[in-house]
N, C-alpha and C positions, 0 to 999 in steps of 0.2 A: 665318550663327551662327558665334560664337568658337569656335574649335576647338583642343583641347587639344595644346599644342605643348610639345616637347623635356621632357617631363615637370613643367613649369611648371604643372601645375594641382591647385589644393588645396582642400579644403572651406572653410577659413578662412584670411584673411590678416589678420595684425594688423599697425597702421600704429604705429610708437613701442615704444622698447625703455627707456622708464623705468619706474617700480615698478607703474603700471598695466597698462601692457603687457605686463610679464613675468609680473605676478601673473596675467592672464587668460591666458598660456601656459603657464605651469606647473598651473594648472587643466586646461586642455584638454588636455593632454598625459597626464592621466589616461583619456582616450578614445581609442576607433580610431578618429580621423580624421588626417585629412595638414593639419598647420597650419604656416604659414611665418611669421615675425615679421621684417620689413622696417625698419630704422632708418638713419636719415641719417647719423649720425655715425659713429665709428670702432669705437663700443663700448655696452655698454646702460650706462645711470645715467650716460651722458656728456654731454650737451648741454642739460639742461634741469633742473627744479626738483628732480628725485630726488638729484641729486649736492650740490647745495646746497640746505640746509635746516635746520629745529632739530634735526634727528636724534630726536625725540621721538613717542611713543604717548600720543594724548590719551585721557583719560579717557571724552569725551564730554559734558561738562556745557556747553558753550559752545553748541553747534548747536541753531538753533530746532525745538522739539519737532515732530515730523510731517514734517520734511524727509529728504531723502535722507540729509544730510549727519548725523543725528541718528542714522537708523538704522544706517548703514554702519559711522559712527564706533565704535558700542557694539559691534558684530557684530564687525568688524573687531579691536579690541583684544582682546576675548576668544579671537582664532585663534591670536596671537602666540607664544604659550607652546609650543604644539605645533610650529607652523610651524618657530621659531628651534631647538628640539631637532632637528626631522628634518633641517633644513639649514645644520647647524651655525654657527650665529649668534650671537654674542655679544648678549645683552639684557639689560638689569635693569630692575626694576619699581622703582624708587628712590621711587615717588610724585611728587604735584604739590603747590604751595602757590600758591593765588592770594590777592596779600599784601592788606591793605588797610592804608594809613597813615593813613587817616580815617574819621570817622561816615559822611559819604557814601559812601565806598567799601565801608563796612560792609553798607551797604543793598544795594549791586549785588551783593555775595556771596552774598546771600540769595536774589536772584535766580537766579545761577548755579546755588545748590543746588537751587531748586526746578525748573528747566530738567532739572538731573542727573537728579532724582528720575521726571520724565514722559520721558524719553530711557532709563531703565532701567538708570543707572549705579551700580555697589555700592560699597560701604566708603567713603563721601563722610563730612565732619563738617565742622562750622565751628567753629573753634578760638580759645582767646583765645592774646595776646599771649605771657603764660608756656609756651604749650605749643609755639607757634611755635620760640621762644628754646630749647627742649629739643631740638627736632628740626634747627633752624637756628641755633646760637650767631652765626653770623657776619651774619645780617640786620640792617638798622639797627633802633636802639633806638626809633624811632619806630615800628614796626608797632602796629597796635591789634589785628588779628583776621587769621586767613585760612581758605580754604576748602581743606580737605585731602583731596585724593582719592588713596588707596593704588593703583588699579590703573594711574595713568601709568607710562609708564617711559622708558627712553633705549635706542638703537641706534645703530648704524653705517648710516646709509641707503644709502649705494651697496652696501656689503658685502651687504645683504638683498637687491637688486635684482638683486646677480651670480648670487648663491646661487640665487635663482628661477629664472633663465636657466640656469644649469648644470642643475639638475634637470630644468628643461624639454627640455634637450636632451638629456640621459641617457634622457630618457622619449620621445623621437621627435621633437621640433619643430624645425624649420630656422630658420637664422637668417641673414640676409644684412645685411651693414653697408656704410656708405660708399653709400647709394643713397637718393637722395631723391626722393618720390612726385612725379612734375612732371603726372599726368593720369590720371584713373578712368574707364572710361565702361562702360556697362552693356548687355547684349543677350543674347538669349533666357536670362535669368537665369544670367548668366556674367558676373561682373566682370573687365575688363581696367586691371590696375593697372600702370602704366609710371614705370620710374624714370630717369633722363637714361641710365643702360647697357643696362636690360632691359626686360621685359616677364611679369609674372605674371598667372595666372588661378585665380579662385576662384568659388565658389557664395554666399560670405557673407564682408564687412569688417567688421573692428572699428576705428574709429575712437580710437585712444589717442593723439594725435602732439601732447599736452600744450598748448603755446603756439600750435600748428600746426594744433589739430583744426578752426578754424572755417575755415582754407582748405582741409583736407582732405573737410570737408564741403561745402562749396560748391562743390566741384568736382563734386558728385553730386546733391546736394539743392537743389531749390529753395526752401525752408525755411531762409532763411540765418542765420548768427548770427555775434557776432564775440566773440573776447576779447582781452581788454587786459592787458599787464604789468603786475604788482605788484611793486617790486622791496626788495628789504631787505637791508641789509648789517649781517657778521656781522664779529666778533673772534675768535679762537680764542688760548687765553693759555697759558703754558707748565706743564706738570704739576704745577710748584712752588704754582702757585694753586689746583689741583684741589679742595683742601680747604678751599674756602670755601662750596662749596655741596654739598648731601648729598642735596637733592632739586630738581626744577625748580623755579624760584621766577619765578613771572609776577606781572603786575601785572594792576588791574582792566582788562578788554579796553576796545575801542573801536570803533566801527563800521571802523574801517579795520584791525583785527587783536586778537590777542591781546596785542600790546604787545612792550615790550622784555624780554626775559628773562635771568636767569642760570642757568645748569646745568650740572652735572657732563657729562661725555662718557663715553661707555662704556669709551675709552681712559684716562681720567685727567686730559683737559686740562679747561677752564673754558671756557666758550663764552658769549657774551654777543650779546645782538641779539635780533630783526632789527630795522632799521626799516620805514618802511612809506611807500611812495611810490610813486602812479601815474604811469608813465610809456608814452612812445607805442614806443622800439625795441625790439623782441622780443628782440633780439641784444644789449642794452647788460647787459654783466658789470663793469663797471669800479665798484671802490670810491672813494669820494670823501671828502675830508679832511671835509667839513661832514658827510656821512652818518655816517662812524667818529665824530666829535666827539659828535652825536646819540646814537650808540649807547651810547658810554661815559656821557654825563651820564645817559640814562636808567636805565642798569643800575646807577648810584650809588644811584639812589634807594632800592634793594632790599637791595645789599652794597655798602656804600662801602668796603670794606678791599682790595679786588682792585688789582693793580696794574698800569696800562693799557701801562708799559711793558715786561712781560712777555710782549706778545704778540708770538707766533711768527708766526703769517699771518692775513689776512683776506680775506673773501669776499664776493661779490653772488650772493644767489638770487632769480628771477625767479616770481613763480606767477602761473598761468594764470587770469584773474578773467573769468567770462562777465558779457557785456553783458545781463542778463536780470533782470527784477524778484527780489529775494530773495537773488540770487547763489548759486543752490544748483547741486548736479552738475547736468550734463545728460546722463541715461542713458537711452539707449533706442532702439528701431528708427524709423529715420527715416522721412519719405514715400516713400523708394528702398527695396522689399523687399531684405530682406538686408544692409541698410546700417546698421551699428549705430553710434552717437556714444558714446562715452566722454569728453566734455569738461567743460571749466572744472573739474576735479578740482584744486583749490585746498585749503588745509589746511580739515579735517583729511584731506586725502587719501590721505598715506601710511598713517597708521594704518587709514585704511577700506579700504585696496588688496585686503588677500585676500577682503574681503566684496564689494565691486564684482566682483572674478572670480565670484563664485558667482552673481552676480546676472547678468551678462555669460551665462554657460553658461545659467541658465533663458530669458534673453531669445531666446538660439540655438535651445533646443531648442521653445519656442514658435514662431519663425519657420519651424520645420520641418527644423531639420539633425537628422540621425540620430545618437545617441551612446551607443553602446554601450561599456561600461566594462570597459580591457583587464584581462587576467587577469595581465598581469607589469610593472602600474605599480610603480616605486620611487620610494616619498616621499623615502628617505633620499640625501640630495647625501654625496658621496665627502670623508669628514671633511678639514680644514685641519689640517696640521702648523704650530703657531706655537710657534718655537723660545724665544721667551722666557718661553713660560709652562712650560716641561719643566722638570723636576728634572734636577740634574748626572747622575743616571744614567741618567735616559729620554735626554737630550742625548747622553752617550759611546755609549751601545747606537745610537741615530739616526745617530750618526758613522760608527759602524763598518760599517753597512750601505750608506749614502749619505755619502762623504765631502765633497759639496758643502754638506753642513747644517755643516760646519765650519769655513767661510767666511764671517765676517763681512763685509756688503757695506754696510748702513746702521748706522752706529754707534749714531745715535742711539735707535732704535726696535730694535736687535737682531735686524736682519733677515737672514736667511743666505741665498747663492745657491741652494741645493736649495730653499727658499721661493718663489724668482723662479724657477726653474724649474719648478717646478710649477703657478706662476701662469699660467705663458705656455702649458702643456702640457694644460692643464685644459680641458675644454669649454667653447665661449666664451672661450676665453683671451685674457690680456693680448697687444696687438699696439703698444702705447706705454710710454712713462715714465709719463705719467698711469695708465694701465691698470694697469700694477704696483703703482704707488702705492696705487690704489684697494684692492688687492686684498691686498696685505700691508705698507701703510704707508711701504715706502720711501720716504723723502724727506718724510714729514710730522713730523718730530723738529724739533729746534731750528734745526738749520743749513737745512732746508727743501731737501735736495738737494743741498747746496753740494758735500759729501765723495763721497756715493754715486752721483748722477747719471752721471755717466762709465762707472763698473762697471756700472751698469743697461742703460745703452746697450751695453756691448759684449755682455752676455749676451743681450738682445733680437736683436741682431745674429745673432748665432751661432746661438741657438737657432729664428730666423726663416728663417735661411738668405739674409737679404739685407745688400746694404751698408749700413757703418753711417750715410753719408749720405744714407739712406731712412729712418732711423730718425726716428719725428715725438715732439714730447711730447704732443699730444691727437687726432693725425691731420690729415688735411687738408694743408695747407702750413704746417703749426707741426715743420718740421725742425730739428732740433738742429744739425747742422752743415752746412755750405754748401760745402766743398770741402777736398780733403786739403792738408795745412799744407805739405808742401815742393813741390805742385803749385802752390799757390796762389802761396808764394813767387815760383817760376819765374817764374808768367806775370806776375807783379808787376813784375818784374824785366825782363822782356824789354819790357813798357808801357814802362817807363822809360827803356829802349835806344832805343825807339821815338820818344818825346817830344823826346830830345836831339838824334836824327838830324833 
């Protein structure tokens, strides 16, 4: 029998720290059970689709009725108001438009509308071109009609995942990072989950490994499946362009997805994309000239007025597409008792994530996990201070209490040293330049970190009590600095002297 070792025995181990894994962790933290989340990257929302997506809460008219996608999309969407309030996450229900630019496309709108009704989507209507122009005065004049869904919204995706993880940690969930699962075996109803450095034991395992959910499943189950990556390229434009869209503007979807959209972001920028391309390399994250040109050209069909020269950054998101009929979510106990798959969670996976967590909770109960509710569960995440949203009076009072909030580190986004320190010290805190960036937006403005990154590095080094040379951009071998300047020059000089001799 596999014995309990070094206190590493858990009731549930969750593999994967994206929005699905973190949602499940937060849901299970409501119960008197011991839960561990294992993530191969250095942070939550760090390696997969949860950090690089359209940042949209979908209304739910797109999924085929009767599918898990349809059911969980609508239920998940309804949960975000309370969740975002409890977790102090900015979210705006700006609504969405599916824009039709021909009569054939109008016919498709009615099909989507009918789907939405069957799925239980509320507050939908098909509106005329004149009504569209009232909502979106900058949409192209060729607009014929649109499906308007008021329940759609925009959010910061990685900010939401971080909030889920923080609250889960506050309520007792343990997290380990930089640990890639290399094998799983089971003996006498106990799983041994091995990483490159350690091993952990549990009665139940939840596979929420995103693009690698097939790899994790195939370590355990005789019923293999595969996940292939679908790449989408995006551009983010300066806040000067943010006024061009008031809602999420979709085009009529195709079999490859919901098409190229134009959308405001919750922080006031303009987002365009994604493209859609099936690829083979799960780690491919590069943008391409061809892909970005396609995104720009496609977005111009909806809103021609944006200036692509105002682009401040671009990125690639990679979705986990299951190679099964219908491409529905794969959620359920596998042929191995106690091993739960949560796989193939592509769009609308982000919107569905809170409902997926509820579903996994019930699957675990049905599988035999005893789950008594905690008396002391706290649904409220510790509030986040956002200096640029405070009044002058509030800023002055804050600086009196905490002088670090009086030092601006990121000028583009008005981020203070106090906010960065807090981001590092919070539960599941930042450990890298990108970790800080995702939490407080330092480096997300026009200069993309050109001014603030050295100061952020200094603060990380000081707060984590590590050598500046060991501070990374996003974990692993992504070190920012390679050597101290004086030592580097001295060593270079010695090498030159040797070569002359």
